N, C-alpha and C positions, 0 to 999 in steps of 0.2 A: 636613299631615302626608303627603298623597299626594305633593305636589310634592318634599318632602324625601326621601321614599323613592325617587322617580324619579331625584333627583340623585344619591343614594347608589348606586343600580343602575348609573348611568351612569358614576360614578367607578370602581366596582369593575369594570366591563366594560373600561374604559380601562387599569387596572391589569393585568387579565387578558391583554389584547392585547399590552401591553408585555412582560409576563413570557414569553409564549409566541411572541413574535416571533423568527424565526430570526437567528442572529448576522449582523450586517451588516457587520462589519469585513472588508474584503476587500483583499488585497494583490495588485497586479499583479506582472508579472515582467519582468526585463530579461535578454535572452541575453548571457552572457558569452562563450561559445563554442559552436559545434555541431560534433558529431562524427558520421561515417558510421554507419548502423545497418543492420543486415540486414533487408530488407523481408520476407524469408521468416519472421522470428522473431516468433511471435505471443506477444508479451512477457507474462509472468504474474508474474515476479519479477525484482528487480534488487537487486544488493548490491555495495559496493565496500569492499575491505580490503587494506592493505599494497600499493598501487599495482595492484591487480588488480580488473577488473570481472567479476562473476559474473552470469549471466542464466539464468533458467528460462523455457522456452517451453511453450506448450500445443498442443492439438489432438491427437486420437487419432491414433496412427501417426506423429506428428511431434514429439511432446514430448521436450524435451532438458534437460540441465544444460550450461551452457557457461562456458569462461573466454574472455574478450574482450579483445582489444588495444584500449584505449580510442581511441587516436589514429587508428587505421585502420578500426575496426569489424570487424577480421578475427577469426575464431573460432580460437582457439589450441588449444583442447582441448574435447571434447564427449563426453557419454555419453547414449545414447538410452534412454528408458524404455520398458518392454513396451508393446506396441500397444494394450492394453486400459486403459492408464493416460493420463489427461489431466493433464499437469504444471501446478502452480500456484505459489504463492509460495515464495520461498527467503529464508534468512538465513544469515550466516556467523557461527560463534561458537566459540572455543576449539579452532581447527583442524580444525573440521568444517563441512559445509555441509548445512542441513536443507532438505528440499524437500517441500511438500505435493502431494497430488494431489486432483482435484476431488470424484469421487464414489466413489472406491475405499475411503476411510476408512483410507488408508495414507500414512503419511509415510516419507521415505527419508533416512537420514544417510550422507553421504559423507565420505571423507578429503579435506580441503581441497586437497592437493597432487596426489593421484593419481586422484581421483574414484572410488576404489574403495569399493563399497557396504559399509558397516560394520555397519548394522542397520536394521530398520525399526520403526515404531510405529504404533499404532492411535488413531483419535479418532472420536468420534460426529459424525454429520452430514457436510456437505460442507467441503473445504478451499479457501480462497481466498488470502488475503494472510498473510504471516509477516514477523515481525521480532523483535527482543529488546532488553531494556532494561539487559543486563549481568547480570541475575539470572535472569529469566524469558523464556521464549519468549511472544511475543504473537501471537494468531492470529485471523483474520477468517473468517467462514463465509458472507458475503453477507448477513447479518442486521445489526441495529444493536448486536450484542453481541459485544464482544472477549473472547476467553479468554486467561488468563495460565497457562501450563504450566510445570511443573518439567521443566527440560531433560534430566534423567536418567530420571525415571520417567514423564514426559509426562502426569502427572496434573494435572487442572485445579485450580488453587489459588485462583483469583479469577476473577470475571466483571465486565465493565465495560460498562454500557449507555451508548451514545453518544447525546447529545441536543443539539439546537440550539434555543435558546428554549423548552425544555421538551418539543419534540417529538423523537421517536426518528429517528435518520438511518440508514436502511437502505442496503443494497448496498454496504457497506464492503468494499473490495477490497485491492489491493496496499497494504503497510504499510511505513513506516520510521521508526525512532526517532531524533530529531534534537534535540539540545539540551533534553532534558527533556520533549519533546512527541511525540506520535505523529501522524505525517503519514499520511493515507490517501487513496488514489483512491476515487472514488465511481463505481461501474460506470455506464457510458453519460453520465457528467458529465465536463466539461473543467475541473475544478477540484479542488483537494486541500483536505481538512479538516484544521485544526490543532487536535488533540484534547488536553486534559489528562488524563494518565493517572491522576490522582487522583480527579477527579470525572466524567470521561466528557464534560464539556461541550465543544462546539465553541468554541474561542477566536477563530476567525475562518476565511476561505477564501483560498485561493490560486489566482488565476484564470490558468488555462492556455489560454484561448481563442485567443490570439494565436499559439500554437505549432502548432496542429492544422493538418496538412497538408490540402491541398485534394484532393478527388477520392476520399477513403476513405468506406467505408460506415460504418454506426453501430456495427458490432461492432469496428471498428478504432480503438477510443477510446483516450484517455489511459490508459496503465498502466504503472507502472514508476517507482520512486524509489530512488535510491541516495545515500548521504552519505559523502563522504571527510572523515572526522573530523579526520585530520591536517592537512589544508589547508583546512578549512572551505569545501568545494565541495559543492554540491547538483546532482544530475543527475536528469533526468526524460525519459521517452520514451513510447511508446505501442505498441500491437499493429500490427505491419507498418509502423511508421513508418520513413521513410528517413533520419531524423536522430535523435541523442540530443543533448539540450541541457544545458549547464551553465548554471544560472540564478541570478540574484541577486533576492531580493524587493525590491519598491518599496513603501515605506510608504504607507498610504492617506492 
């Protein structure tokens, strides 16, 4: 009976280990094309819509919202945030650009064409990444929880805990909604999580290690995801990186 009990315990331990093992499906990437990127841009948010690249940058006294020419990396239009605000994630929806701030608990809504500030909204905690699924804004705050917000009232309508193999995935940063999945940068990590918006489970990882420029410090990590839905193009970059990359996923 003792032997049987030991065998049962071993079997249960094996099952537990398998259930709680982090997702191992890992996609590598192939560079389709690279574009110049402003090395002064501490990239916190990236979005692409109607042939236009939008970028939100951070750092106190340097935070901006920008319209960028993809081919050249030239800044076509920019608005600077107040010096006491640290810019974070952005998303474009319905003719408006939404931008978070880090610790001010304030989001700013701009007119997409003119960058004129239309209104502000409040939220609890920190602001990190932002995207939308066509219905709700989806926001990260550096934890393992994503918040779904009503884009008109900014009320939290749902919360989603992100897990990999049963363990919470913390430091969720810049977000992008692509093909029914949420892609997320992980702060200080050179890969993206592919997240199910239904369950919060990490479906796998996208390895960006081959894209990381040499000579940058730990703070200048991968951050920035944009998707051109019309032409099915995925773009990534990082904080102060010299290039923005169009990438193609390579199956494991």
